[in-house]
C-alpha positions as CSV (number, residue, x, y, z in Angstrom):
1,M,-119.8,128.0,187.4
2,E,-122.6,126.4,189.3
3,N,-125.1,128.6,191.2
4,I,-125.4,127.5,194.8
5,L,-128.4,128.7,196.8
6,V,-127.4,129.1,200.5
7,A,-130.3,129.0,202.9
8,G,-129.3,130.6,206.2
9,A,-126.7,132.8,204.5
10,N,-127.0,135.5,207.1
11,G,-126.0,133.2,210.0
12,T,-122.5,133.0,211.5
13,T,-121.7,129.8,209.6
14,G,-123.8,130.8,206.6
15,K,-121.6,133.9,206.0
16,K,-118.5,131.8,206.1
17,I,-120.0,129.4,203.6
18,V,-120.9,132.2,201.2
19,D,-117.4,133.7,201.5
20,F,-115.8,130.3,200.7
21,L,-118.2,129.8,197.7
22,N,-117.4,133.3,196.5
23,E,-113.7,132.5,196.5
24,S,-114.2,129.3,194.6
25,Q,-113.5,128.9,190.9
26,Y,-116.4,126.4,190.6
27,F,-119.3,127.9,192.5
28,N,-121.3,131.2,192.5
29,P,-123.2,131.8,195.8
30,I,-126.8,133.0,195.9
31,A,-127.4,134.2,199.5
32,M,-131.0,133.6,200.6
33,V,-132.1,136.0,203.4
34,R,-135.4,136.8,205.0
35,K,-135.2,140.6,205.1
36,E,-134.2,143.3,202.6
37,E,-131.9,144.9,205.1
38,Q,-129.8,141.7,205.2
39,Q,-129.0,142.0,201.5
40,A,-126.7,144.9,202.0
41,Y,-123.9,142.8,203.5
42,F,-123.8,140.6,200.5
43,K,-124.4,143.2,197.9
44,A,-121.4,145.1,199.2
45,K,-119.3,142.0,198.2
46,N,-121.1,141.7,194.8
47,I,-122.7,138.5,195.9
48,D,-126.1,137.6,194.5
49,T,-129.0,137.5,196.9
50,V,-132.6,136.4,197.0
51,L,-135.4,137.0,199.5
52,G,-137.0,133.9,201.0
53,D,-138.6,133.1,204.4
54,L,-138.4,129.4,205.4
55,E,-141.5,129.8,207.5
56,E,-143.4,130.5,204.2
57,D,-143.6,129.1,200.7
58,V,-140.1,129.4,199.1
59,S,-140.9,128.2,195.5
60,H,-140.6,131.8,194.2
61,V,-136.9,131.8,195.2
62,F,-136.1,129.6,192.1
63,K,-137.9,132.1,189.8
64,D,-136.5,135.3,191.5
65,S,-132.8,134.4,191.1
66,K,-130.4,132.9,188.6
67,R,-130.9,129.3,187.8
68,I,-130.0,127.3,190.9
69,D,-127.9,124.2,190.3
70,K,-127.4,123.1,193.9
71,V,-128.7,124.0,197.4
72,L,-126.8,124.2,200.7
73,F,-129.1,124.3,203.7
74,A,-127.4,126.0,206.7
75,A,-130.4,127.7,208.2
76,G,-131.3,127.5,211.9
77,S,-133.7,129.2,214.2
78,G,-131.2,129.3,217.1
79,G,-133.5,127.0,219.1
80,K,-136.5,129.4,218.9
81,K,-138.5,127.9,216.0
82,V,-137.0,124.4,215.5
83,V,-140.1,122.9,214.0
84,E,-141.1,125.8,211.8
85,V,-137.6,126.5,210.4
86,D,-135.2,123.7,211.1
87,Q,-137.7,121.0,210.2
88,E,-140.6,122.4,208.1
89,G,-138.5,125.1,206.5
90,A,-136.1,122.4,205.3
91,K,-138.9,120.4,203.9
92,R,-140.3,123.4,202.0
93,L,-136.9,124.0,200.4
94,I,-136.4,120.3,199.7
95,D,-139.8,120.1,197.9
96,A,-139.0,123.3,195.9
97,S,-135.6,121.9,195.0
98,N,-137.2,118.7,193.7
99,K,-139.6,120.6,191.5
100,N,-136.8,122.8,190.0
101,G,-134.3,120.1,189.1
102,V,-131.7,120.8,191.7
103,K,-128.7,118.5,191.1
104,K,-127.6,118.2,194.8
105,F,-128.9,119.2,198.2
106,V,-126.3,119.5,201.0
107,M,-127.8,119.6,204.5
108,L,-126.0,121.0,207.5
109,S,-127.3,118.8,210.3
110,S,-125.8,117.9,213.7
111,M,-124.2,115.1,215.6
112,G,-126.9,113.4,217.6
113,A,-129.6,113.9,214.9
114,D,-129.5,110.2,214.1
115,Q,-130.7,109.3,217.6
116,P,-132.1,112.4,219.3
117,E,-133.8,110.4,222.0
118,K,-130.4,109.4,223.4
119,V,-129.1,113.0,223.8
120,E,-130.1,114.8,227.0
121,Q,-129.8,118.3,225.8
122,L,-131.3,120.0,222.7
123,Q,-133.7,117.2,222.1
124,D,-136.3,119.3,220.3
125,Y,-133.7,120.7,218.0
126,L,-132.2,117.3,217.3
127,K,-135.6,115.8,216.6
128,A,-136.3,118.6,214.1
129,K,-133.0,118.0,212.4
130,H,-133.6,114.3,212.4
131,N,-137.0,114.7,210.7
132,A,-135.5,117.0,208.1
133,D,-132.7,114.6,207.4
134,V,-135.1,111.7,207.0
135,Y,-137.3,113.8,204.6
136,L,-134.3,114.6,202.5
137,K,-133.2,111.0,202.3
138,S,-136.6,110.0,201.0
139,S,-137.0,112.9,198.6
140,G,-135.3,111.3,195.6
141,L,-132.8,114.2,195.5
142,N,-129.0,113.6,195.4
143,Y,-128.1,114.6,198.9
144,A,-125.3,114.9,201.4
145,I,-126.0,115.3,205.1
146,V,-123.2,116.7,207.2
147,R,-123.3,116.3,210.9
148,P,-120.6,118.3,212.8
149,G,-119.7,118.1,216.5
150,S,-119.8,121.2,218.7
151,L,-119.1,124.4,216.8
152,T,-116.3,126.7,217.7
153,N,-115.1,130.0,216.3
154,G,-111.6,128.7,215.6
155,E,-109.5,129.3,212.5
156,L,-109.7,127.2,209.3
157,T,-107.4,124.2,209.7
158,N,-108.6,122.3,206.6
159,A,-108.1,119.1,208.7
160,I,-111.0,117.0,210.0
161,T,-111.9,113.5,211.2
162,L,-114.7,112.1,209.1
163,E,-116.7,108.9,209.4
164,E,-120.3,107.9,208.6
165,K,-120.6,107.4,212.4
166,L,-118.1,108.8,214.9
167,H,-118.4,107.0,218.2
168,T,-117.0,110.0,220.1
169,R,-118.0,113.6,220.7
170,G,-115.8,116.5,219.6
171,E,-115.5,120.0,218.4
172,I,-114.9,121.6,215.0
173,S,-114.6,125.2,213.9
174,R,-117.3,126.8,211.9
175,N,-114.6,127.6,209.3
176,D,-113.8,123.9,208.8
177,V,-117.5,123.0,208.7
178,A,-118.1,125.7,206.0
179,Q,-115.2,124.5,204.0
180,T,-116.3,120.9,204.2
181,L,-119.8,121.8,203.1
182,V,-118.5,123.7,200.1
183,E,-116.3,120.8,199.0
184,T,-119.2,118.4,199.5
185,L,-121.0,120.2,196.7
186,N,-118.6,118.7,194.2
187,D,-120.1,116.1,191.8
188,D,-117.6,113.4,192.4
189,V,-117.8,113.2,196.2
190,A,-120.4,112.6,199.0
191,N,-123.4,111.6,196.9
192,N,-126.4,110.2,198.8
193,V,-124.4,109.9,202.1
194,T,-124.6,111.0,205.7
195,F,-121.4,111.6,207.7
196,E,-120.1,113.1,210.9
197,I,-117.1,115.5,211.3
198,I,-115.0,116.8,214.1
199,K,-111.5,118.4,214.1
200,G,-108.8,116.1,213.1
201,H,-105.7,115.5,211.0
202,T,-107.0,114.5,207.5
203,Q,-107.3,117.1,204.8
204,I,-110.9,117.8,204.0
205,G,-110.7,116.9,200.4
206,E,-108.8,113.7,201.2
207,A,-111.4,112.7,203.8
208,L,-114.2,113.2,201.4
209,N,-112.5,111.3,198.6
210,K,-111.8,108.3,201.0
211,M,-115.4,108.2,202.0
212,S,-116.6,108.4,198.4
213,S,-114.3,105.6,197.3
214,V,-115.5,103.4,200.1
215,K,-119.2,104.1,199.2
216,A,-118.4,103.4,195.5
């Protein structure tokens, strides 16, 4: 099994990602959290944890945990520290991943991050995500950047609409986003690509395979 470091594991979407990884036969999650008291939730489920603060150097994370094969970045500051966490924190983890031979870096981004200047709301957040995405693309790491529409708390449907660029807005449940991110970690799909997702009617695995075959 591959060890997957999840940055932002304590967030609403992050916890879903960790749970899906924990249920997988291919991946073992390592939940990265900022505070010791946040470890209890994961330890109660026998999930590996590591302490790391994205506002500081995170290189120790790779020494303090099991070998990390891939990284899934789902961290967010909730709009409070978008530059420090969403942008610079992502860059710190990208740099550390590069130095430690990570095989794939999956970034949870957002629709609108490709052209933040054209979106009226959340411009600072989208600019930070944009800058982090650009940094990842130029890092030399194998990457996938996933840009969902508006997040809801709906159930897992396992059905999405996926395109490199969706020319429409839409919603998607955190459960479906989390499942998409987990499946994106597979070696044979979504390598060095950026794509957008909203709720839809295509199975997640099928949607990822179609995109991968087109890119190939």
